[in-house]
N, C-alpha and C positions, 0 to 999 in steps of 0.2 A: 262362460260368456256372460257379460253383464246385462244383456237384453234378454228378457224371458218372455216367451209367448204364452199368453193366458187364454188362448182360444178354447181349450177344453172347459175352462171354468165358465166362459160366456155361453158356450153351447149348453151346458148343464143348467145355467140360470134361465136360459130361454127355452129349455126343454126341446131342443132341436137335435136331430141326429146328423152325424158327419156326412152320411150318404146324401141326405136331403140338401144340406148346405152346399156340398160339392156340386150337385146337379143344378141347384139354383144359381150358383155363381159361375158355372161353366168351367170348372177344373176337375181333374180326376180325383177320385178318392185317395189314391196313393199320394198325390201332391198335397192334398189337404192334411193327410196323416203326417207328412213331413213337416208341414207348417205347425201342426199341433205339438209335435214332439220337439220343435225348435232345431231340427237338423237341417236348417237352410241358412244360407249366408245372407239372404235378403228376401224382400217381398215387394212386388210391384205395387205402386200406389193404386193402380186400377184394381188389383186383387184386394187390397186393403179396403178400398172404397166399396167394392161389391160385398165384402164380408160385413162391414159396418152397416151398409144399407139393409142387408138381409137380417142381421141380428139386432138392428136398431140400437147401435152403440157407437161409442167414440173410439178412435185408435188407441187412446190411453187406457181403455177398458181391456184391450187385447195385448198391449205391450207394457212391460214393466222394466225399469232400469234398476238393476241390483249391482252396486259397485263391488269390484273385487276387494276382498279384505286382504290388504298387504300388511304383513307384519314387518315392523321396522327392526333392523338389526341394531343391537347396542354398539355404540362406537368404542373402539379400543384406544386406550391412551398410548401415545408414543409415536 
């Protein structure tokens, strides 16, 4: 998937524990773990807002776009 969650990096930079962040923003540790691992299809703006508020960061600090590297096939003559 081209969108990568960098929540684990920001937690480390801020020296915060997942358990404490989950409690502060009102979600379960399991859901926060899913967010950290990128195993979600989406994130609510309210959740993103709460995370950014607690970690004093911007959404761009948490999300990164990595385009898929698509190899082009050589064209055949004929």
